[in-house]
Legacy VTK file of the C-alpha trace (Angstrom):
# vtk DataFile Version 3.0
C-alpha trace
ASCII
DATASET POLYDATA
POINTS 323 float
-5.835 -34.377 -2.321
-9.525 -34.345 -3.320
-11.196 -35.319 -0.010
-14.238 -36.818 -1.716
-12.036 -38.978 -3.961
-9.851 -39.943 -1.001
-12.892 -41.013 0.997
-14.186 -43.093 -1.897
-10.823 -44.802 -2.270
-10.620 -45.585 1.448
-14.085 -46.988 1.303
-13.191 -49.232 -1.612
-10.121 -50.457 0.259
-12.191 -51.194 3.379
-14.814 -53.126 1.424
-12.189 -54.932 -0.597
-10.227 -56.001 2.463
-13.400 -57.310 4.187
-14.453 -59.232 1.127
-11.031 -60.626 0.435
-10.663 -61.936 3.968
-13.569 -64.284 3.337
-11.907 -65.927 0.312
-8.467 -66.840 -1.114
-5.550 -64.474 -0.515
-1.897 -64.913 -1.368
-0.063 -67.108 1.171
3.517 -66.389 0.052
5.495 -63.888 -2.035
3.684 -62.622 -5.150
5.704 -62.276 -8.382
4.817 -59.672 -11.013
6.651 -60.901 -14.105
7.927 -58.540 -16.807
9.191 -59.672 -20.231
11.602 -56.733 -20.541
14.636 -55.344 -18.750
14.095 -52.792 -15.934
13.286 -49.227 -16.889
10.843 -49.511 -19.769
7.122 -48.710 -19.775
5.972 -52.277 -19.010
8.459 -52.451 -16.106
7.212 -49.144 -14.760
3.629 -50.488 -14.833
4.709 -53.558 -12.833
6.567 -51.415 -10.295
3.557 -49.114 -9.891
1.375 -52.146 -9.204
3.974 -53.453 -6.717
4.082 -50.087 -4.922
0.302 -49.654 -4.679
-0.310 -53.227 -3.538
2.247 -52.691 -0.779
1.477 -49.134 0.399
-2.268 -49.822 0.479
-1.764 -53.136 2.241
-3.868 -55.009 -0.275
-2.116 -58.296 0.559
-0.507 -59.741 3.626
2.622 -61.072 1.891
5.516 -59.563 0.037
5.380 -58.737 -3.660
8.223 -58.224 -6.131
8.880 -57.560 -9.796
10.678 -60.318 -11.715
12.296 -59.283 -14.948
12.631 -62.010 -17.602
13.786 -60.213 -20.732
14.512 -61.793 -24.087
12.908 -63.456 -27.051
10.465 -60.621 -27.582
8.787 -61.576 -24.231
8.680 -65.342 -25.006
11.054 -66.139 -22.131
8.686 -64.447 -19.669
5.609 -66.239 -21.096
7.402 -69.591 -20.807
8.304 -68.777 -17.221
4.700 -67.974 -16.310
3.385 -71.082 -18.141
5.439 -73.256 -15.815
3.326 -72.162 -12.788
-0.146 -73.578 -13.617
-3.079 -72.837 -11.353
-1.043 -70.610 -9.042
-2.103 -67.034 -8.436
1.173 -66.133 -6.727
2.645 -65.316 -10.183
1.131 -62.885 -12.619
2.544 -61.006 -15.598
2.077 -57.540 -17.132
1.235 -58.354 -20.718
0.156 -56.752 -23.953
-0.264 -57.293 -27.725
3.012 -59.221 -28.068
1.209 -62.308 -26.673
-0.759 -62.270 -29.949
1.993 -61.340 -32.407
4.572 -63.852 -31.114
2.043 -66.680 -31.551
0.693 -65.594 -34.895
4.160 -65.150 -36.384
5.311 -68.517 -35.049
7.853 -67.109 -32.554
6.039 -68.785 -29.676
3.594 -71.662 -29.307
1.862 -69.860 -26.476
-1.154 -67.554 -26.785
-3.853 -66.118 -24.552
-5.729 -69.478 -24.335
-2.639 -70.958 -22.696
-3.032 -68.584 -19.731
-5.750 -66.919 -17.665
-6.230 -63.265 -18.757
-7.230 -61.413 -15.578
-7.752 -57.791 -16.686
-6.754 -55.099 -19.122
-5.699 -51.979 -17.230
-5.147 -49.157 -19.703
-4.184 -48.220 -23.268
-1.423 -45.887 -24.412
-2.851 -44.778 -27.715
-0.624 -43.868 -30.619
-0.001 -40.344 -31.762
0.919 -39.983 -35.421
3.752 -37.528 -35.855
5.409 -36.321 -39.021
8.500 -34.287 -39.825
7.937 -30.528 -40.185
9.748 -30.819 -43.488
6.763 -32.617 -45.006
3.768 -30.661 -46.355
1.500 -32.881 -44.320
-0.276 -30.706 -41.688
-3.209 -32.913 -40.688
-4.448 -36.455 -40.661
-6.472 -35.750 -43.773
-3.297 -34.565 -45.521
-1.527 -37.773 -44.483
-4.387 -39.863 -45.855
-4.193 -38.096 -49.193
-0.430 -38.584 -49.303
-0.746 -42.306 -48.545
-3.448 -42.706 -51.177
-1.408 -40.831 -53.785
1.905 -42.795 -53.347
2.108 -44.883 -50.175
5.539 -46.333 -51.188
7.084 -42.881 -50.997
6.075 -42.306 -47.363
8.826 -43.600 -45.100
7.404 -44.941 -41.797
9.611 -45.551 -38.745
8.619 -48.303 -36.276
10.301 -49.793 -33.210
10.463 -53.267 -34.814
8.930 -55.311 -37.580
5.622 -56.632 -36.291
5.635 -54.122 -33.386
2.430 -52.318 -32.283
3.606 -49.278 -34.292
3.933 -51.441 -37.423
0.488 -52.889 -36.857
-0.937 -49.443 -36.207
0.302 -48.087 -39.514
-0.844 -51.187 -41.360
-4.332 -50.788 -39.844
-4.339 -47.122 -40.941
-3.530 -48.012 -44.559
-6.196 -50.732 -44.510
-8.750 -48.261 -43.030
-8.260 -45.861 -45.983
-8.575 -48.621 -48.567
-4.856 -49.370 -49.066
-2.822 -52.492 -48.678
-0.806 -52.849 -45.480
2.267 -54.414 -47.029
2.664 -51.485 -49.438
3.979 -49.396 -46.581
7.632 -48.307 -46.749
8.718 -49.467 -43.284
12.029 -48.762 -41.561
12.650 -50.623 -38.298
14.651 -48.996 -35.536
15.799 -50.162 -32.104
12.828 -48.510 -30.416
10.176 -45.875 -30.663
12.539 -43.174 -29.266
15.002 -43.822 -32.128
12.143 -43.575 -34.670
11.085 -40.260 -33.166
14.658 -38.966 -33.383
14.695 -39.792 -37.094
11.436 -37.903 -37.603
12.962 -34.902 -35.774
15.952 -35.101 -38.108
13.824 -35.337 -41.187
15.273 -38.726 -42.107
11.837 -40.346 -42.150
8.425 -38.852 -42.623
6.139 -40.557 -40.182
6.017 -42.591 -37.004
3.149 -43.684 -34.710
4.473 -43.275 -31.182
3.042 -43.820 -27.685
1.758 -40.504 -26.398
4.193 -40.382 -23.467
7.132 -40.522 -25.849
5.695 -38.032 -28.320
4.678 -35.460 -25.710
8.011 -33.699 -25.206
8.429 -33.185 -28.962
4.945 -31.971 -29.889
5.869 -28.291 -29.186
8.998 -28.605 -31.343
9.150 -26.774 -34.628
10.653 -29.928 -36.162
7.793 -32.312 -35.470
4.058 -32.160 -36.024
1.328 -34.336 -34.472
-1.499 -34.838 -37.000
-3.781 -37.404 -35.348
-4.271 -39.587 -32.276
-5.552 -43.179 -32.610
-7.624 -42.846 -29.434
-11.425 -43.063 -29.072
-11.420 -39.380 -27.961
-8.870 -36.600 -27.728
-6.050 -36.888 -25.250
-5.209 -34.185 -22.732
-2.154 -32.010 -22.167
-0.186 -31.187 -25.284
-2.576 -33.328 -27.384
-5.777 -31.492 -26.497
-5.873 -29.752 -29.878
-4.912 -32.865 -31.895
-8.003 -34.493 -33.438
-8.600 -38.237 -33.418
-8.520 -40.306 -36.572
-12.297 -40.751 -36.279
-12.776 -36.965 -36.200
-10.870 -36.905 -39.487
-12.995 -39.539 -41.149
-10.795 -42.612 -40.498
-12.101 -45.550 -38.501
-8.958 -46.294 -36.507
-8.576 -46.740 -32.765
-5.363 -48.402 -31.758
-2.605 -48.329 -29.176
-0.647 -50.722 -27.007
-2.649 -51.847 -24.004
-1.387 -53.402 -20.801
-3.071 -55.977 -18.668
-2.488 -58.707 -16.118
-2.087 -62.345 -17.096
-2.128 -65.340 -14.751
-1.170 -69.005 -15.314
-3.548 -71.370 -16.973
-6.123 -73.119 -14.799
-6.272 -70.365 -12.210
-8.934 -71.376 -9.619
-12.019 -69.195 -9.550
-11.331 -67.884 -6.038
-7.861 -66.732 -7.059
-9.097 -65.120 -10.211
-11.819 -63.264 -8.225
-9.210 -61.995 -5.757
-6.998 -60.617 -8.476
-9.927 -59.013 -10.385
-11.165 -57.299 -7.261
-7.695 -56.289 -6.131
-6.785 -54.782 -9.524
-10.040 -52.858 -9.540
-9.142 -51.289 -6.221
-5.642 -50.498 -7.566
-7.092 -48.808 -10.636
-9.197 -46.556 -8.408
-6.422 -45.275 -6.195
-5.227 -41.706 -6.601
-1.686 -42.981 -7.006
-2.575 -45.160 -10.024
-4.653 -42.436 -11.625
-1.769 -39.974 -11.217
0.660 -42.414 -12.883
-1.756 -42.854 -15.802
-2.150 -39.147 -16.320
1.617 -38.717 -16.535
1.784 -41.043 -19.549
-1.525 -39.884 -21.123
-2.924 -43.360 -20.714
-6.654 -44.100 -21.021
-8.410 -46.328 -18.492
-9.462 -49.574 -20.205
-10.233 -51.741 -17.208
-12.039 -54.933 -18.408
-12.380 -58.340 -16.804
-14.474 -61.502 -17.164
-16.421 -62.539 -20.252
-15.967 -59.158 -21.932
-12.190 -59.507 -21.598
-12.236 -62.991 -23.232
-14.395 -61.562 -26.073
-12.028 -58.655 -26.557
-9.004 -61.022 -26.646
-10.615 -63.196 -29.351
-11.527 -60.166 -31.491
-8.094 -58.552 -31.205
-6.329 -61.815 -31.950
-8.319 -62.169 -35.213
-7.721 -58.551 -36.222
-4.009 -58.821 -35.461
-3.689 -61.997 -37.486
-5.419 -60.378 -40.455
-3.060 -57.428 -40.582
0.023 -59.572 -39.949
-0.935 -61.809 -42.860
-1.412 -58.764 -45.028
1.948 -57.396 -43.954
3.521 -60.697 -45.047
4.593 -61.629 -41.473
2.220 -64.579 -40.971
0.280 -67.141 -42.977
LINES 1 324
323 0 1 2 3 4 5 6 7 8 9 10 11 12 13 14 15 16 17 18 19 20 21 22 23 24 25 26 27 28 29 30 31 32 33 34 35 36 37 38 39 40 41 42 43 44 45 46 47 48 49 50 51 52 53 54 55 56 57 58 59 60 61 62 63 64 65 66 67 68 69 70 71 72 73 74 75 76 77 78 79 80 81 82 83 84 85 86 87 88 89 90 91 92 93 94 95 96 97 98 99 100 101 102 103 104 105 106 107 108 109 110 111 112 113 114 115 116 117 118 119 120 121 122 123 124 125 126 127 128 129 130 131 132 133 134 135 136 137 138 139 140 141 142 143 144 145 146 147 148 149 150 151 152 153 154 155 156 157 158 159 160 161 162 163 164 165 166 167 168 169 170 171 172 173 174 175 176 177 178 179 180 181 182 183 184 185 186 187 188 189 190 191 192 193 194 195 196 197 198 199 200 201 202 203 204 205 206 207 208 209 210 211 212 213 214 215 216 217 218 219 220 221 222 223 224 225 226 227 228 229 230 231 232 233 234 235 236 237 238 239 240 241 242 243 244 245 246 247 248 249 250 251 252 253 254 255 256 257 258 259 260 261 262 263 264 265 266 267 268 269 270 271 272 273 274 275 276 277 278 279 280 281 282 283 284 285 286 287 288 289 290 291 292 293 294 295 296 297 298 299 300 301 302 303 304 305 306 307 308 309 310 311 312 313 314 315 316 317 318 319 320 321 322
């Protein structure tokens, strides 16, 4: 372990614990709610948070993950909404909070809760079949401009982040999002498998899922939708911006609390999550999935939520999934 980093982390923990003792702290079991079944990426994020809160003794009570799968996360959001003004329940959330509201699947949106923080983003990597002549992001752009309806795009679900990501790409190059030839699969892994088999031409996938396949002779990464290049197997893959396309997009994860959360409870969670994000354990977990730190709280977080909601609505309307 890097001794300097370890010392800084311990100092943060000491300062945090001193400060927290002067204000609100959890008085009973803390629930970290997940809108999916155990084992997926969101669940792993929740369990990493649970582990770090416990091992670093950042609270004096127990903490556990509560899985509430179903309804494209709407069941979990309903569950959290029934615990107003109570910081003992929080939820790992992401862009589905916007899409389910915009498409009419749920009456709840971010204004019905207290967004606490965004933690990180898992930016999309655009991968194509090796059977296609597309060898770069610029090649893909030219192919989309020439005949977008002939490019088969695999996504995990209609209205999913991958669907939105490709719609945003087509808009960014002057096309119309709904012109995309979309094929929905049961998940990003299945879409990747179909790229490998040459059954579809393109899929935008989370970096952690794409990583094992990048070295394959059957798949080719042509761009990453990150603000800067990713590490590991993606170090040589240019961003969309490097290739002349103004696109930065990828599923982010954050922490959501019930509506009406008292200021003291919100402060405790913001400060605690900041300590978590600075631990070596958390940073190591993020490196393993090629995630990029996007820790934001407070007024900037609310501004970001409003902006992304508007952008998400615009592309969903163009895709014909919302009015």
